[in-house]
N, C-alpha and C positions, 0 to 999 in steps of 0.2 A: 637060873632066872625064871624059866618056865615053872619050876617047882614052887618057887616063892610066890609067883603070881597066882598059881592054882590054889596054894594054901590060903592066900589072902582072900581070894574069891570065895573059897569055902567058908572062911570065917565070916565074911559079910553075909553069906546066905544063912548061916546059923543064927546071925543076929538081925535077920530081916524084920523081926517084930519091932525092934528098936526104931528102924526107919519108919515103920507105920505109926508108931507112937509120936515120933517127932513131926511127921506130916500132919497128923491130927491136931497136935498141939499148936503148930504154926497156923493152921486154918482157924482154930478157935480164937487164938490171940488176935489174928488179923481182923476178924469180923465180930469180936465181942463188943457189946454195947452199941451195936449197929442195928437199926430198926429193920433194914432190908436184908442184912446178913449176906448170904451167898449170892443174892440177886445182883449185888454190885459186880460180881464176876462177869455177868452178861450185860448189865446196863452201861458200864463204862465203855467197853469196846463198841457197843451199838451206838452210843452217843457220838463217839469219834467217827464211826462209819457215816453217820448222817452229815457230819461236818465235812468230811473228806469227799463225800458224794457231791455235795453242793459246790465245793471249791474245784475239785478235779473233774467231776462228771458234767456239771452244769456250766461253770464259768470257763474252765480250761479245756473242756471237751476231750478229756483223756480217753473217753470211750470210743474215739475214732480208731483206736488200735484194736478194737474188738472185731471179730468176724461178724458181718451183717446178720448171719443166721443165728448167732449167739444172742443177739438182742431179744429174740423171742423165747429164750430159755434162761431167763434170769438176768441177762444183760450185765451192765457194768455194776449195778448195785449188788448182785449176787457175787460178782467177781471180787468186789471190795470186802464183803462180809466173809467170804471164804479165805481171804488172806489176812484180814485184820484180826479175826478171832484167834488163829494160831500164833500170829505175831505178838499179840498182847501178852500171852503167857510166856513166849520166848523172850520178849523184850524185858518183862519183869524178872525173869530168871537171869538174864544177862546183867541187869542192873544190880541184882542182889548177890550174884555169884562172888564178887570180890570179898564180901563180908561173911561168907558161909562158915569160915573157920573162926573168925573173930567173934561172931555172934554166939557161937557155941563154945567159946573159950573155956569156961568153967567146967562144962561137961566133958570136954576133950581131955582136960588134965585130971579129972577125977574118975571117969568111967573107963573100965577096962574092956573096950570094944574096938573093932577096927575103925580107924579114923576116917576111912573113906565113907563111912556111914553118914557123916554130917554134910558133906557136899551132896551126897545122894538124896538126903532129906530135902534140901533146897530144890533140887531138880524135881523130886517126887511131888512136892507141894504144887509147883507150877503145872506139872503134868495133870494132876487131879483137877486143878482149876480149868485147864483146857477141856478136859472131858466133860466138865459141867456145862460148857458152852455148846456142845454138840447138839443137844435138843433144839436150841435156838437156831443153829445153822440149818438143821433139817426143816424147821418151820419156814425159814426163808426159802429153802429149795422148793417146798410144796407151794407156798404162796406165790412165788415169782415164776413158777413153771420150769424150774431147773430139771435137767435130766442126768441120769447116771448110767453107767454100764457095770457089768459084773467085773470087768477088768479094773475099773476104777475102784470098786469096793473091795476087791480081793487083792489088788496089786498096788495101785497108787496110794490109797489111804493108809494101809498098814506100813508101806515103805516110808511114807512121809512121817508118820508118827514115830517109827523106830529110828529113822535117821535123825530126826529132830531131837529125840531123847539121847541118842549116842553123841551127837555133836554138843548138845547142851551139857551132858555129863562131863565130857572131856574138857570143855571150856570152863566149867565150874571148878573142876579139879585143878586146872592150871591157874586160873585167876585167884581162887581162894587161898592158894599157898603163896603165890608171888606177891599178893597184896599185903600179906602179913609182913613181908620183908621190905616192900616198897609201897607205901601208902598212896603214892601218886597214881597207882593203877586204877584206883576207884574213880578218880576224876577223869582219867583218860577214857574209861569205859563209857561215860556219859556222852562223850563226843563220838566214839566209835559206834555206839548204839544208833545214833541219829544217822550216821553215814550208811550203816547197814540197812536201816529202814528204807532209805531212798534208793539204795543200790540193789535191793532184793525184789524189785517189781511188786511192791505191796500196793501202790496207788495207781499203777499204770501197767498195761500189758507189756511184757518184755519184748514182744514182737515189734513195738514201736522203736526200741533201741536197735534191734537187729536189722530193721529195714531202713534205718536212718543213714545219713551220709558220713558218719564218723568212720575213721580208719578201721580196717579189718582186724588189726592187732588189738585195738581197743575193744572191739566186739568180743574177741576171744577172751581178753582179760575180764570183761564183764561177766562172761559165762563161767569163769573159773571160781566165782563166789559160790561156795557150797550151799548157802542159804537160798540162792536164786532157784536152783532145781528143787529144793525141798518145798518151797512155797508154791512153785508151779505144780508139784505133785498134789498138794492140797486142793488146788483149783481144778486139776484135770479130772478129779472124781466127779465133779458136777457139770463139767462141760465136755461130755463124751462126744468124740467124733470131730473135735476141733484141734488139728495139729498145731495151730498158732498158739494155743493155750496150754500145750504140753511141753515138757522139758526137751530141749535139743539133746543130741548125743553128748556133746561136751558138757552141758549143764548137768545131765544125769550122772555121768561118770564122776564129775567134779563133786557132786553131792555125796555119792557113795564113798569114794576114796577120801575126800576131805573130811567127812564125818568120822570115819574110823581112824584116820591119821590124827585128827584132833583128840580122839580118845587116847591114842597111844602117847602122844606128846603130853597130854594132861596128866595121865597116870604116871608117866616117867618123871615128870616134874614134881608131882605130888610125893612120890617115894624119895626122890633125891633131896627134897627140901624138908621132909617130914620132921627130922630131928631139930633142924634149925627153927622151924615153925613152933615146935613145942617149947623151945627156950624163949622165944619171943612172947608166947602166950602166957 
């Protein structure tokens, strides 16, 4: 088993240029005949941020879960931006993952390359789109007076990016193969995406849930969502010195274990159903 996995990983590495070509093709197709082009990668999440800030920050006052001192270092608006930008790429990846194999059906049946390349291309495209939003995030940090620490830049940010990539790849490997066999998966993903969005503390500080009066077992279950810790890591980079805005021990371990477990499950499912998928395609 280990030898087979190692040989497939080596084959993927040898064909890494194919992944790059697919990523560039997907980006060109997505933004072709668009006046603003790649600018939509930043404009869309920023527009959503302004809407959510008005609804949750102004009307519902979700910023009351923020530490008072954090309001002088970017406050709730920076908190939203730092969460919505990575979520936008992840949510798009999650939405497109069920069709990763179907979309590339003709290439899969004609090209002699490792078939893992095609789900990887879907993940890679969204990863590039997220990287394109980082300059905008940095501009918000400077404009709003956000702070950062070397721990955040060297630990939290790389960890968040790596774990999000690992979880996303495992999820895409799993959903892209299962959806070929059961097309209901694509519709289910739309519902799950919305549940994860509200369950991963994108629009409110997780501290509000952990300090609420709900049962302790429900708080623990809430922290077992791997995405909760991942997006808290994204925020912890810009809110240095605020324990309320960093992952708890449970959320942190859930993110690490859950991400790599998702990759194992996704790859095992991919290999197990690979021949059946080829027949369906």
